C-alpha positions as CSV (number, residue, x, y, z in Angstrom):
1,M,53.2,26.9,-3.8
2,A,50.0,26.5,-5.8
3,A,46.8,27.8,-3.8
4,Q,44.8,25.6,-2.3
5,P,41.6,24.3,-4.1
6,H,38.4,25.8,-2.1
7,S,36.0,23.4,-4.2
8,T,36.0,19.6,-5.1
9,S,33.6,18.0,-6.9
10,R,30.9,17.3,-4.6
11,T,31.8,20.9,-2.8
12,S,31.7,24.6,-3.6
13,L,32.2,27.3,-1.9
14,E,31.8,31.2,-3.6
15,G,33.1,34.4,-2.6
16,K,36.5,35.9,-1.3
17,M,38.8,34.0,1.3
18,A,39.6,37.1,3.1
19,Q,38.7,39.2,6.3
20,G,35.2,40.6,6.7
21,A,34.1,38.0,3.8
22,L,30.9,36.5,3.6
23,V,31.2,32.7,1.7
24,R,29.3,31.4,0.4
25,G,28.5,27.3,-0.4
26,T,26.8,24.6,-1.5
27,T,27.3,20.7,-1.3
28,E,24.7,17.5,-1.6
29,P,22.0,17.7,0.4
30,G,22.4,15.9,3.7
31,S,26.1,16.7,4.1
32,E,27.2,17.4,7.6
33,I,30.3,20.3,7.7
34,S,31.9,21.8,10.1
35,L,34.7,25.2,10.9
36,D,37.1,24.6,12.4
37,G,35.1,21.8,14.2
38,K,32.1,24.1,14.4
39,P,29.2,22.7,12.6
40,L,27.2,24.6,9.9
41,R,23.4,24.9,9.6
42,V,23.4,23.2,6.0
43,N,19.3,23.9,4.2
44,K,17.4,21.4,2.4
45,A,18.7,22.0,-1.0
46,G,22.3,22.0,0.6
47,Q,23.3,25.3,0.7
48,F,25.3,27.0,4.0
49,A,26.5,29.9,4.3
50,F,29.5,31.3,6.4
51,G,32.2,34.1,7.0
52,F,35.5,35.4,8.7
53,E,35.7,38.4,10.8
54,R,37.2,41.5,10.8
55,D,40.6,40.2,12.9
56,A,40.5,35.8,11.2
57,T,43.6,34.3,12.1
58,P,44.9,33.3,8.4
59,E,44.4,29.2,8.4
60,H,40.7,27.2,9.4
61,Q,39.7,23.6,7.9
62,L,36.7,23.2,6.0
63,A,35.3,19.6,7.7
64,I,32.5,18.0,5.5
65,R,30.7,14.2,5.4
66,Y,28.6,12.8,3.2
67,P,26.0,11.0,3.1
68,D,27.7,7.8,1.5
69,G,29.6,8.3,4.6
70,N,32.7,9.4,2.9
71,T,34.5,12.9,3.9
72,E,37.0,16.3,2.6
73,E,38.3,18.5,4.2
74,L,39.7,21.9,2.3
75,S,42.3,24.4,3.7
76,L,41.3,27.8,3.4
77,K,43.7,30.9,3.6
78,V,42.1,33.5,4.6
79,T,44.0,37.3,3.2
80,A,44.7,40.2,5.8
81,Q,43.3,43.7,4.4
82,D,44.7,46.1,5.6
83,Y,42.5,49.2,7.5
84,R,41.9,52.4,7.7
85,I,43.4,53.7,10.8
86,S,42.8,57.8,11.8
87,R,44.1,59.1,14.9
88,L,42.5,62.3,16.8
89,T,43.4,64.5,19.4
90,G,41.8,67.0,21.8
91,I,38.1,65.3,21.9
92,S,36.1,66.6,24.6
93,K,34.7,64.6,28.6
94,K,31.5,64.9,26.7
95,I,32.0,62.6,24.3
96,M,34.5,60.6,26.1
97,E,32.2,59.6,28.8
98,P,29.0,60.0,27.5
99,N,25.4,60.3,29.8
100,P,24.8,57.0,31.4
101,D,20.8,57.6,30.4
102,D,22.2,57.3,27.0
103,V,24.5,54.4,27.5
104,A,21.8,52.7,29.2
105,R,19.8,53.5,26.4
106,A,22.2,52.3,23.3
107,K,22.1,48.9,25.5
108,Q,18.3,48.8,25.4
109,D,19.3,48.7,21.6
110,S,22.0,47.2,20.8
111,Q,19.9,43.8,22.5
112,M,16.9,44.0,19.9
113,V,19.6,44.3,17.2
114,R,21.3,41.0,18.9
115,E,17.7,39.1,18.9
116,A,17.0,40.6,15.3
117,R,20.7,39.1,14.4
118,D,20.1,35.6,15.7
119,T,17.5,34.7,13.2
120,D,17.9,31.7,12.2
121,S,15.5,31.1,9.1
122,D,15.4,29.0,6.4
123,L,15.1,31.6,4.4
124,N,17.5,30.8,0.4
125,A,18.0,34.8,-0.7
126,F,21.9,34.5,1.1
127,A,23.0,32.4,-1.6
128,G,21.8,34.7,-4.8
129,K,23.5,37.7,-6.0
130,F,23.6,40.9,-4.1
131,I,22.8,44.2,-5.0
132,W,23.7,48.0,-3.5
133,P,20.8,49.0,-1.8
134,V,21.7,52.9,-2.9
135,T,24.2,53.9,-5.4
136,G,26.7,57.5,-4.6
137,R,29.6,58.2,-3.2
138,I,31.4,55.5,-0.5
139,S,32.1,58.0,2.4
140,G,33.2,54.9,4.8
141,V,34.9,51.4,4.5
142,Y,34.3,48.2,7.0
143,G,37.1,47.9,9.4
144,S,38.6,51.5,9.5
145,Q,39.0,52.7,13.0
146,R,39.4,56.2,15.4
147,V,41.2,56.4,18.3
148,Y,40.1,59.5,20.1
149,N,43.1,60.5,23.0
150,G,45.1,57.5,22.7
151,V,41.7,54.7,23.1
152,A,41.1,53.2,20.0
153,G,37.5,52.9,18.8
154,N,35.3,50.5,18.0
155,P,36.1,49.9,14.1
156,H,33.4,50.1,12.1
157,Y,31.6,47.5,10.1
158,G,29.7,48.8,7.6
159,V,29.8,50.7,4.5
160,D,28.7,54.1,4.3
161,I,26.6,56.0,0.7
162,A,26.6,59.8,0.8
163,R,23.4,60.4,0.1
164,P,21.3,63.3,0.3
165,T,18.2,63.4,3.2
166,G,15.0,61.0,1.4
167,T,16.8,59.3,-1.6
168,V,15.5,55.2,-1.0
169,V,16.5,52.5,0.0
170,V,16.1,49.0,-1.9
171,A,16.7,45.6,0.0
172,P,20.0,44.1,-1.6
173,A,18.3,41.0,-1.6
174,D,14.6,39.3,-0.5
175,G,14.1,39.0,2.8
176,V,12.2,39.4,6.2
177,I,12.4,42.3,7.9
178,T,12.8,41.6,12.3
179,L,13.3,44.9,13.1
180,A,12.5,48.8,12.3
181,V,12.9,51.7,15.1
182,P,12.3,54.6,13.7
183,D,14.7,56.1,16.7
184,M,17.5,54.4,18.0
185,F,20.9,56.4,19.8
186,Y,23.3,56.0,18.2
187,S,22.0,54.4,14.2
188,G,18.9,56.2,14.5
189,G,16.5,55.3,12.0
190,T,17.2,50.9,12.3
191,M,15.8,48.3,10.3
192,I,17.5,44.2,9.3
193,I,16.5,41.9,7.0
194,D,16.7,38.7,7.5
195,H,18.0,36.7,4.5
196,G,18.6,33.1,5.8
197,L,20.2,31.6,7.6
198,G,21.7,33.8,9.6
199,V,23.0,36.1,7.0
200,S,20.9,39.6,7.4
201,S,21.2,43.2,6.3
202,S,21.7,46.1,8.6
203,F,20.6,49.6,7.8
204,L,21.5,52.7,9.4
205,H,20.7,56.5,9.9
206,L,17.4,56.3,7.8
207,S,14.7,59.4,7.9
208,K,11.7,56.8,6.9
209,L,10.8,53.3,6.8
210,Y,8.2,52.3,4.6
211,V,7.9,48.0,6.0
212,T,7.4,46.8,9.5
213,P,8.5,43.6,11.1
214,G,7.3,40.4,9.5
215,T,7.3,41.5,6.2
216,K,7.8,39.8,2.9
217,V,10.6,41.9,0.8
218,K,12.0,41.2,-2.7
219,Q,14.9,42.8,-3.4
220,G,14.8,46.0,-5.0
221,Q,11.5,46.6,-3.5
222,K,12.2,50.0,-1.6
223,V,12.1,49.7,2.4
224,A,13.0,53.0,3.3
225,E,14.9,57.0,2.8
226,I,18.4,57.9,3.9
227,G,19.1,60.5,6.4
228,A,20.8,61.6,9.3
229,T,19.2,60.3,12.4
230,G,20.9,59.0,16.0
231,R,24.6,60.1,15.7
232,V,26.3,61.0,12.6
233,T,27.0,64.3,10.9
234,G,25.3,64.1,7.2
235,P,23.2,61.8,5.8
236,H,24.4,58.5,4.9
237,L,23.1,55.2,4.2
238,D,24.9,52.6,6.6
239,W,24.8,49.5,5.3
240,R,26.0,46.3,7.6
241,L,25.8,42.5,6.5
242,N,26.0,39.8,9.7
243,W,26.8,36.2,9.3
244,Y,24.6,35.7,12.9
245,Q,26.4,38.2,15.3
246,M,29.7,38.4,13.2
247,R,30.2,41.1,11.5
248,L,31.2,41.1,7.9
249,D,31.9,43.4,5.1
250,P,28.7,44.3,2.8
251,Q,31.3,45.0,-0.2
252,T,32.4,41.4,-0.6
253,V,28.7,40.2,-1.7
254,V,27.9,43.2,-4.8
255,P,29.8,44.5,-7.4
256,A,32.2,47.8,-7.5
257,M,31.0,50.6,-7.0
258,S,32.9,52.0,-10.4
259,S,31.2,49.3,-12.2
260,V,27.8,50.1,-11.0
261,L,27.8,53.9,-11.2
262,P,26.0,55.9,-14.9
263,K,28.8,56.8,-17.4
264,K,29.4,60.3,-16.9
265,T,28.5,62.1,-20.1
266,Q,31.4,64.6,-21.7
């Protein structure tokens, strides 16, 4: 069976049709678009974005109504991902049942993060090319999950890049800082950059933050330093990509790490 087209003469889509992927699109300005019956925001330039969550179902429908009244529909077939699952036993009760005060603090942190990710600005940086905020060895991937004493933990929703504390982190795309907190309970130094239409980058476990909320940043601008703050076992950057509250895989918007690392010399 032939693959379903993901673009038409009037609307184009960019991105993988896969679980965890961010998809960017361009259509005629003034068009109305919905995904599975839910309206998507389209900016004045006709740009829009949407994502497929970690466990997205295989079939989705994109409906487009153009300013002239004509309509189109695209059937999107989403590829399932193979996630890394590891099982750990003998985990102490202290870890399995955290202190209530710590839980309360973590809930406050989560509310701050949620509010920042709800930002719905008119920025259009989301539609451009992204770069890696730092390069290095990938030590953790999106979608992986640990099962502790038979109880499934939350999946990992970012990509981890292992580098020493103090390594500089840059903005992967233009945007505005919507959150910059040096000491969240689980994520330590935490920063969120809004790229527009609900697309944002989050940086976790930072040792130093260079910018404050409201600051406009350009792609490649130095914004922070890697650390081992919060609940971690070593220094690394945990980079997360969101479409509003939907957690996506940052590796779906950047080239493979192997293609951007310098070649080893003999």
